[in-house]
N, C-alpha and C positions, 0 to 999 in steps of 0.2 A: 504494500500500500504506500503510495506517495513516491515510489521510486521512479526516477526519470531514466534509469538505465534499462534499455530493452535490447539485449543482445540479439543479433541476427546475422549469423554466419552460415556459410554453405554447409559446414559440418553439422551445426545444430538443426538446420532445415532437413538435411538428409536423415538425421536421427529421428526427428518427429515423423517424417514420412514413413520410415521403417516401422515405427511404433504403431501407427494406425493402419499399416498394411497396404500402402499404395506406392507405386514406383516413382511418381513424379507429380508436379503441380498440375499438369494437364489432366492426369487421371483423377486427381482430387476434385477438380471442378468439371468433370465430364458430364454431370447432370445439368449443367447450365447450357442452354441452347447456344450453338456457335454463332448464330446471327446477332446475338446481343452481347457477345464477348469482344473485348478490345483486340484488334488485329495487329496493333503496333505497340512498340515500347512507350513507356511514359517519358514525357519531356522533363527529366529531372536534372538538376545541376550535378556537377561532379561531387564525389564524396567530400565531406567536411569533418573537421575535428569537432570534439564536443563543444569547445568554446565558440567555434565558428557557428555551429548549429544554434546555440543559445542566442548569439548576436543576431543571426538571421531571423529567428522566430520573434525576438523582441522587436526587430524592425517591422515585421509584418503586423504584430499586435499593436504597434504604435499608431497604425492607421485607424484603429477603433476609437470611438468616442463614447465611453461608458457614461451612464447617467450620473455617476458619482462625481464626474469632472466638469459638469456643466448643468445649468438649470434644465430640467426635463419636464415637459408637459404632455407627454404621450398618454392619450386616453384610450378607452375602449377595451382594456384588457386587465392586466394587473396594475396595482397602484403603489407608488413608493411611499409607504408610511414609516414612521419611526418605530423601530423594534427596540424596546427598552433593554438595557444590558442584563437585567436580572432574568428576563424571558429567555434570552440567548443562553445564559449560563445554566438555568435550571433545565431547559429542554435538552441540553447536551450532556446531562448526567447519564452515566451508563445504564442506569435502571430504565430510563426512557429510550435512550438512543439505540440500544441493542434489542429492544422488544419488537422492532419492525412492525408487523401488523397483527396484533394479538387477537386470536379468536379461539385458540385451543383451550381445553379444560384446564391446562396447567398455567394459564396466564396469571401473572402475579396480581395480588390484591392491590398493590400500589398503582399499577397501570389501569386496572379496572376502576379504581376509585377516581383516578384522574379523568377517565373517559366519562364516568357517571357525572362528574362535576361539569364537564364540557356540555353534556346533554342538557343538564339542568340550566346552565347559563344561556345556552342557545334558545331553549324553550321560553325562558323568561324574556329574552331579547326580542323574539319575534311575536310574542303574545299568544303562543299555542301551548298545548299540554305536553307533547311528546316530541323529542328529537332523537334521531339515531346517532351513532357514534362516528359518522362522517361518510361522505361519498368522495369520488375522485375530484370533482370540480363542479362549478355551477352548471356547465353544459350537460354533464352526465346526470346530475341531480334533476334537471329539467326533463331529460329523457325518461328517467325512472318515474317522475311524477306523472307524465303522460300515460305510461303503461299502468301505473297504479289507478289512475282515473278510469281507464278502460276496464280494469279488473273489477273495480268497485261498482261501476254503473252498468257494465255489460254493453257499452256503446263504443262506437268506432271513430268518431271525429273529435279533433282537438283544435280549438281556436286559439290563434296567436296573433300578436300585433305585427303589422307589416314592418315596423321599425324595430324589430327584434335584432339582437346581435347575430350577424350572419354565421359566425362560428357555432353559436349555441343552436341556431336553427338547423345547421348541417348535422350536428351530433344528434339533435332531437329526431330528425327524420331518419337517421341511421338506426336509432334505437327502436323506433316504432315500425320499421319496415318489415320485421319478422312477422308480427301478428297482423300485418296489413292494415294498420291504422292510417288515418288521413289527417294531415294538417291543413287548416284553412287560414289564410292570412287576412286579417281585418284591416281596412284602410284607416287613414288618419286625416285629421283636419290640417289642411295645407298651411294655415296661419299659425296654429298652436302646436301641432304635432300630436294633440290628444287623440285617443282612440275614438273612432266614429261609433258611438253607442247605437245609433240607428241602424248602421250596417251590421253591428254585432247582433242586435235583436233580430234582424232579418235572417241571420245564419243559425240562430239558436233553434233547436228542435229536439225531438225525442232521440235523435242519433248522436247528440253531442255529449261527450264524456267529460270534457273540462274546458275551462276558459283560462288562458294564461296571460299575465301582463308582467312587465318589468318596471319596477318603481324604486329608484330612478330608472329611466329608460336607458337604452344603449347610447342614445345621443345626449344624455345628461338631464333632460327636463323631467319634471315630476308629473305623474299622471294624477290629475285633480278630480277625476270622476270615479274613484275607486268604489265608493259606496253604490253608485248606480250600476257599475259593472258587476259587483258582487250580487246585488239583488236580481239583476237580469239572469245571471248564471244559475242562481239557486231556484229562481222561478221556473226555469226550464229543466230542473233536475240535474244540472251539471255541477261539477266541483269547481271551485275557484282557486287557482294556483297563482301565487305571487313570487316573483324573483327579486331579490334585494341585494344591495350592497350593505352589509351589516353596520358599517360605520354610520350610515345615514340614519339608523334607528336611534342614534344618540339624540336626534332632533325630531324625527318623524314619528307619527303614530304607528305602533306595531301592526303588521298586516292582520294578525289575529283579531285586532280590535275593529277592523272594518270588514270582517267576513271571510277572510282567507281560510280555506280548508287545509291547504298544503302550502308551505313556504320553502322555497329553495334559494340558494344564493352562493356567493363566493366568499369563503372565509379567509382568503389570503391576507386581507388587510389587518386581520386580528393577530398580530405578532409574528407574521411570516414574511421573510424578505422577498425582494424582487431579485430573481436569479434566473436569467435566460427564459423568462416567461413563467416562472413558477417559483417555489412549489405552490400548488393550488389545493384548496380544501372545499369540498362540496358540503353545503349546509342542507339539511333535509328535516323538516318538522311537520307535524300534522295535529289535528284535533283529536281529543281522547274519545274516540268511538271505536267499538269493536270492529266494525266493518273497515275502518281505516287502519287501526293499529295492526291488525293481522295481515294487512296487505302492504305494510311499509317495507321497503327494501332495506338491505344492509343489516347491521347488527344493533342490538339494544343491550345496554348494561343495566342490570337491575340491582336494587339493594335489598338485602334480606338479613335474617338473624339465624344464629345457631338454634338447635332444637330447644335448648334451655332458655333461649331468649336473652342471653347475657352478652353475646358477642355479635357485633354488626359485621356483615360481609357483603361482598359484591360478586356478581356472577353474570355471565352472558345469558340472555333470555330471549325467547322468541327468535331463534336463529333460523330465519326463513330462507336458508341457502341450499343450493343443490348439493353441496358437499356434505350436508348433514342429513337428518332424517327426512327432509322434505322432498329431496330428489326432484322429479319432474314437476312437483307441485310448488317448487320454490318460487318466491315472488321476484327474485332477481338472480342473475348469475355472477354478480359482483364477487370477485374472489380475493379482493384486497381492500384496503381503504387508506385513509390518510391519518393514521393514528398519531404520529408524531406531530403533524401540523395541528391536529385537534388538541393535543396537549398544549402546544404553544398558544392556541386560541383561548384555552381555559385559563392559562396563567395570565395572559394579557387581559382578558375580560375581568377576572377576579381582582387583578391589580388596579385596573382603571376604575372600576365601579361605575355607577350611573353618572356621577358628576364628571369623572375623567373622560368617559366616552362622549358625553355631551360637549365638553370643551374641545375635544378633537373634531367632532362633527361641525361645531360652530366655526372653528378655524378654517376647515376645508371649505365650507359654504361661503364664508366672508372673503376668503382668498379668491374664490371663483367670481364672486360679485365684483370685487375690485378689478380683477383682470378683465372681465367683460365690459365694465364701465370704461376702462382706459382704452381697450382695443376698439370699442365701438366708435371712438372718435377718429380713427384712422380712415381716411378716404380710400376706398378701394376694397374695404373689408366689410362683411356683414357679420355681426357677432351679437347674440346667437342668431340662428336662422328661424327659430320658433319663439313666439311670444308666450312663454310659459315660465313658471318658476323653475329654477335649477338648483341642484345640490352642489356637487364638486366638479362636474364635467359639463362642457358646453361645446357648441359647434362654432366653427369659424369658416366663413365662405369667402373665397376670392371673387370679387365682382368686378375688378378692374379688367377691362377687355385685354385678352391675350395672356393673362397671368393664370397659370394652372397651380393647383395646390401642391403638386410635386415640386415644381420650380420654386414656389414660395418656401416649402420646407427645406429644400437644398440651400437656399440663401440663408435661412435661419441657422442651419448647421454651420455654414461658413462664418457666421457672426457669433458662434458659440452658444447657441440655444437649440435644444431639441424640441421640435414642434409637435403637432398632433398627428393622430392616426387618420390617413386619408380614407374616405368612405365612398368616393364617387363611383368606384367599380361596383360595389354592392348596391348602392342607391343612386343610380345615375340621375334620377329626377331631382336630387338635391344639388347637383352641380359640383363645382370645385370646392369640396367641403372636407374638413377634418374635425376630429373630436379631440379636444384638449382637456386635461384634468389639472386640478390643484389639490394639494393635501396640506397637512400641517407642517410638512417639511419645506414648503415654499415660503420664502421670506418676501417682504415688500420689495427688496432689492432684486430678487429673482424675477418677480412679476414686472417690475419696471424695466429690467433688461429685456424681457420678452417683448414688451410694448415698443421699446426703442428699436429692437431688431426687426420687429414686424413692420414698423413704419419704413425702415430702410429697405427691407425686402420687397415691399410693395413698389418702391421707387427704383429698385434695382441697384441700390447703392451698397458698397462694401464698407 
């Protein structure tokens, strides 16, 4: 582990080939069709010494511009939040770090208790009764929610907003393709981005299993019609599913309080770092009803006592997995989870408490408000594109003739600022648009630098 020394000699290669019983490399890869195999040698530089290789690799890496070295406003995915030192320290204790993904009977009481606390904290945060001990990420949690809605209702259609995250929509469709469920995208108000409730009501019928919204939305605005949407879904006998950024719940009403039956979301902001797009943590919670509880995917940790009632203990319960007794009747085939990330989230939430989480959420929202106010003054930009309240993400559209969002972002990078996530490919109707985010890590100086760089980028100045 951690060694940079990888010996590769002709002698060691031949020894490995002999050990596995093949004569040469060609025989080793004989099962790969010849038409897709490289027919010529690689264009590699001549051999180098160890020090030369190190220097060469460092030169290549110097071309990268990591978010730690410049203000970064990349939205639409994972978010750069502060991870307190004690969270990093505690989660790296060997008792947690080596547990991997505990589900066997021999799982330690300490890990089980940590996951029980995670479930309790998430349930309180989202305003529902029950949370499982984690899914892979927001996207897979949404996919599992659609399948759960279909199992509970016996119906085949799942309604989603047109302005859903394209990655989450792709995963969702992949998840429901097996049982041949159908997704139907509901349109939005072109001025506000809000879901068109009239179109939703027109699609609701006896074949609709669930209605899904994201609040905050993928483009950052808040859905203000949540009560109407919940009532419409329930009137049609469908379940109401809400996807959330958990940090926003430091300010916003919990989805359980406005009628959500199932809540999913991305737990990465809760004490987990940004690292090559992860690690991610899927939140999944539901109301306490037998028909929902017994159809929930993943694992649940329960609390019990010994027979004499004197000692409290924790145990895996309702393990609705194919690897256990349920087999083909399993609610999900998830064979792993994000236990370590869930422990990080539990430590983070228990440390922050309601007031700490509210302070973080307020800072994120106020930073976004300040950034939008300043960027809105730049001629050639439209910020945001929808007239709705926003949390910590917002849209920026290049409206100057001839200026594309890719060019705009490239100019920002040259000026030492990482801009937003372009969305014009997924949503061509929105034009040259990107999603930007702010968190508590962004200072006023960071945002001012963004605004200055954006003004220069619009004018093509360096």
